[in-house]
VEXRO-936166 format. One record per residue (C-alpha): residue number from 1; chain; x, y, z. Coordinates in steps of 0.02 Angstrom, whole numbers. Example, Ala and Ser with C-alpha at 12.3 -4.5 7.8 and 13.67 -1.06 7.14 Angstrom:
# VEXRO-936166
+-----+-------+--------+--------+--------+
|  nr | kette |      u |      v |      w |
+-----+-------+--------+--------+--------+
|   1 |     A |    615 |   -225 |    390 |
|   2 |     A |    684 |    -53 |    357 |
+-----+-------+--------+--------+--------+
END
This chain:
# VEXRO-936166
+-----+-------+--------+--------+--------+
|  nr | kette |      u |      v |      w |
+-----+-------+--------+--------+--------+
|   1 |     A |  -9481 |  -6056 |  -3847 |
|   2 |     A |  -9318 |  -5996 |  -3772 |
|   3 |     A |  -9294 |  -5827 |  -3685 |
|   4 |     A |  -9239 |  -5729 |  -3831 |
|   5 |     A |  -9359 |  -5788 |  -3943 |
|   6 |     A |  -9489 |  -5732 |  -3809 |
|   7 |     A |  -9398 |  -5581 |  -3813 |
|   8 |     A |  -9423 |  -5563 |  -4015 |
|   9 |     A |  -9600 |  -5609 |  -4002 |
|  10 |     A |  -9637 |  -5477 |  -3878 |
|  11 |     A |  -9541 |  -5345 |  -3978 |
|  12 |     A |  -9651 |  -5395 |  -4118 |
|  13 |     A |  -9820 |  -5348 |  -4027 |
|  14 |     A |  -9744 |  -5190 |  -3951 |
|  15 |     A |  -9668 |  -5126 |  -4127 |
|  16 |     A |  -9748 |  -5204 |  -4277 |
|  17 |     A |  -9866 |  -5045 |  -4310 |
|  18 |     A |  -9730 |  -4912 |  -4278 |
|  19 |     A |  -9617 |  -5005 |  -4408 |
|  20 |     A |  -9764 |  -5015 |  -4525 |
|  21 |     A |  -9802 |  -4852 |  -4522 |
|  22 |     A |  -9644 |  -4800 |  -4554 |
|  23 |     A |  -9612 |  -4918 |  -4693 |
|  24 |     A |  -9779 |  -4859 |  -4772 |
|  25 |     A |  -9726 |  -4680 |  -4766 |
|  26 |     A |  -9548 |  -4734 |  -4867 |
|  27 |     A |  -9641 |  -4855 |  -4996 |
|  28 |     A |  -9826 |  -4779 |  -5012 |
|  29 |     A |  -9898 |  -4943 |  -5035 |
|  30 |     A |  -9978 |  -5032 |  -4894 |
|  31 |     A |  -9964 |  -5228 |  -4949 |
|  32 |     A |  -9783 |  -5177 |  -4996 |
|  33 |     A |  -9747 |  -5102 |  -4835 |
|  34 |     A |  -9806 |  -5263 |  -4744 |
|  35 |     A |  -9686 |  -5372 |  -4837 |
|  36 |     A |  -9556 |  -5247 |  -4796 |
|  37 |     A |  -9586 |  -5259 |  -4603 |
|  38 |     A |  -9614 |  -5447 |  -4591 |
|  39 |     A |  -9467 |  -5460 |  -4706 |
|  40 |     A |  -9373 |  -5365 |  -4566 |
|  41 |     A |  -9444 |  -5473 |  -4425 |
|  42 |     A |  -9400 |  -5643 |  -4506 |
|  43 |     A |  -9218 |  -5587 |  -4535 |
|  44 |     A |  -9222 |  -5543 |  -4355 |
|  45 |     A |  -9288 |  -5693 |  -4303 |
|  46 |     A |  -9185 |  -5803 |  -4419 |
|  47 |     A |  -9002 |  -5684 |  -4344 |
|  48 |     A |  -9060 |  -5708 |  -4153 |
|  49 |     A |  -8917 |  -5834 |  -4131 |
|  50 |     A |  -8775 |  -5685 |  -4178 |
|  51 |     A |  -8872 |  -5549 |  -4076 |
|  52 |     A |  -8763 |  -5507 |  -3950 |
|  53 |     A |  -8830 |  -5357 |  -3896 |
|  54 |     A |  -9022 |  -5397 |  -3862 |
|  55 |     A |  -9056 |  -5208 |  -3829 |
|  56 |     A |  -9003 |  -5183 |  -4013 |
|  57 |     A |  -9141 |  -5293 |  -4092 |
|  58 |     A |  -9237 |  -5134 |  -4111 |
|  59 |     A |  -9123 |  -5031 |  -4194 |
|  60 |     A |  -9084 |  -5155 |  -4286 |
|  61 |     A |  -9264 |  -5201 |  -4369 |
|  62 |     A |  -9267 |  -5020 |  -4388 |
|  63 |     A |  -9116 |  -5001 |  -4509 |
|  64 |     A |  -9182 |  -5184 |  -4586 |
|  65 |     A |  -9343 |  -5095 |  -4613 |
|  66 |     A |  -9245 |  -4948 |  -4697 |
|  67 |     A |  -9121 |  -5056 |  -4807 |
|  68 |     A |  -9292 |  -5170 |  -4878 |
|  69 |     A |  -9392 |  -5012 |  -4918 |
|  70 |     A |  -9247 |  -4926 |  -5003 |
|  71 |     A |  -9214 |  -5103 |  -5101 |
|  72 |     A |  -9397 |  -5091 |  -5140 |
|  73 |     A |  -9391 |  -4932 |  -5215 |
|  74 |     A |  -9230 |  -4978 |  -5314 |
|  75 |     A |  -9332 |  -5117 |  -5381 |
|  76 |     A |  -9485 |  -5019 |  -5435 |
|  77 |     A |  -9372 |  -4894 |  -5504 |
|  78 |     A |  -9281 |  -5000 |  -5626 |
|  79 |     A |  -9454 |  -5074 |  -5670 |
|  80 |     A |  -9503 |  -4910 |  -5721 |
|  81 |     A |  -9353 |  -4880 |  -5844 |
|  82 |     A |  -9345 |  -5022 |  -5921 |
|  83 |     A |  -9544 |  -5070 |  -5939 |
|  84 |     A |  -9626 |  -4995 |  -6066 |
|  85 |     A |  -9790 |  -5046 |  -6026 |
|  86 |     A |  -9799 |  -5046 |  -5841 |
|  87 |     A |  -9967 |  -5052 |  -5759 |
|  88 |     A |  -9996 |  -4919 |  -5644 |
|  89 |     A | -10089 |  -4967 |  -5476 |
|  90 |     A | -10172 |  -4853 |  -5378 |
|  91 |     A | -10097 |  -4832 |  -5194 |
|  92 |     A | -10210 |  -4938 |  -5058 |
|  93 |     A | -10290 |  -4830 |  -4948 |
|  94 |     A | -10186 |  -4796 |  -4779 |
|  95 |     A | -10308 |  -4857 |  -4645 |
|  96 |     A | -10187 |  -4828 |  -4484 |
|  97 |     A | -10173 |  -4650 |  -4535 |
|  98 |     A | -10350 |  -4573 |  -4528 |
|  99 |     A | -10424 |  -4419 |  -4576 |
| 100 |     A | -10404 |  -4306 |  -4737 |
| 101 |     A | -10247 |  -4202 |  -4678 |
| 102 |     A | -10164 |  -4352 |  -4639 |
| 103 |     A | -10189 |  -4418 |  -4820 |
| 104 |     A | -10147 |  -4274 |  -4890 |
| 105 |     A |  -9980 |  -4255 |  -4790 |
| 106 |     A |  -9943 |  -4432 |  -4846 |
| 107 |     A |  -9966 |  -4424 |  -5042 |
| 108 |     A |  -9862 |  -4245 |  -5019 |
| 109 |     A |  -9717 |  -4360 |  -4911 |
| 110 |     A |  -9742 |  -4508 |  -5061 |
| 111 |     A |  -9693 |  -4350 |  -5201 |
| 112 |     A |  -9527 |  -4298 |  -5101 |
| 113 |     A |  -9360 |  -4386 |  -5164 |
| 114 |     A |  -9320 |  -4547 |  -5077 |
| 115 |     A |  -9163 |  -4465 |  -4992 |
| 116 |     A |  -9265 |  -4297 |  -4922 |
| 117 |     A |  -9419 |  -4448 |  -4880 |
| 118 |     A |  -9323 |  -4546 |  -4782 |
| 119 |     A |  -9243 |  -4409 |  -4696 |
| 120 |     A |  -9416 |  -4316 |  -4663 |
| 121 |     A |  -9498 |  -4471 |  -4592 |
| 122 |     A |  -9349 |  -4538 |  -4484 |
| 123 |     A |  -9336 |  -4359 |  -4397 |
| 124 |     A |  -9504 |  -4304 |  -4396 |
| 125 |     A |  -9614 |  -4468 |  -4390 |
| 126 |     A |  -9506 |  -4587 |  -4296 |
| 127 |     A |  -9429 |  -4456 |  -4212 |
| 128 |     A |  -9255 |  -4500 |  -4230 |
| 129 |     A |  -9105 |  -4368 |  -4169 |
| 130 |     A |  -9019 |  -4320 |  -4326 |
| 131 |     A |  -8869 |  -4405 |  -4263 |
| 132 |     A |  -8971 |  -4600 |  -4257 |
| 133 |     A |  -9049 |  -4531 |  -4420 |
| 134 |     A |  -8883 |  -4492 |  -4514 |
| 135 |     A |  -8812 |  -4668 |  -4438 |
| 136 |     A |  -8978 |  -4752 |  -4516 |
| 137 |     A |  -8953 |  -4655 |  -4679 |
| 138 |     A |  -8769 |  -4677 |  -4671 |
| 139 |     A |  -8727 |  -4505 |  -4706 |
| 140 |     A |  -8664 |  -4348 |  -4600 |
| 141 |     A |  -8791 |  -4271 |  -4489 |
| 142 |     A |  -8757 |  -4110 |  -4585 |
| 143 |     A |  -8837 |  -4211 |  -4745 |
| 144 |     A |  -8982 |  -4234 |  -4632 |
| 145 |     A |  -9013 |  -4084 |  -4594 |
| 146 |     A |  -9009 |  -4022 |  -4778 |
| 147 |     A |  -9115 |  -4183 |  -4831 |
| 148 |     A |  -9227 |  -4125 |  -4683 |
| 149 |     A |  -9221 |  -3941 |  -4741 |
| 150 |     A |  -9265 |  -3954 |  -4918 |
| 151 |     A |  -9400 |  -4086 |  -4871 |
| 152 |     A |  -9481 |  -3966 |  -4780 |
| 153 |     A |  -9481 |  -3843 |  -4906 |
| 154 |     A |  -9545 |  -3950 |  -5042 |
| 155 |     A |  -9694 |  -4028 |  -4938 |
| 156 |     A |  -9733 |  -3854 |  -4883 |
| 157 |     A |  -9748 |  -3814 |  -5091 |
| 158 |     A |  -9842 |  -3954 |  -5112 |
| 159 |     A |  -9965 |  -3928 |  -4977 |
| 160 |     A |  -9996 |  -3749 |  -5034 |
| 161 |     A | -10023 |  -3826 |  -5197 |
| 162 |     A | -10168 |  -3948 |  -5116 |
| 163 |     A | -10248 |  -3804 |  -5021 |
+-----+-------+--------+--------+--------+
END
């Protein structure tokens, strides 16, 4: 195993669960989130020979997870729009997030509009800066602030409904 491959294997062991939780909050389905993260790692591994800066592998992984989650959500939206008899499945319970409060929060996050959900997850769950979140979402830092503000306000409203 070459040095870069060994580094990618180590990156997998260190960051898989973090990326899985991020994907789970974005797509609200554990098996789909696992697919998103596995696909991201596969893409990084397949393009490892073109990876010039090894320090950016984690950033590339995070961006790939976000992009794959977006693609999945777009496909879901198209399915809902064009299939009249789509079978609704209950989301699988997330055993990586424990407790009633976290379950309620995860359900509320799943009800946010896509961009607000992305901003809230990246800023407050992944703890990324506004600048980095803006870079990942390909928007301005001001847009990130607006998405976060609206998302937190909506979460507050949704959580009050549950109490």
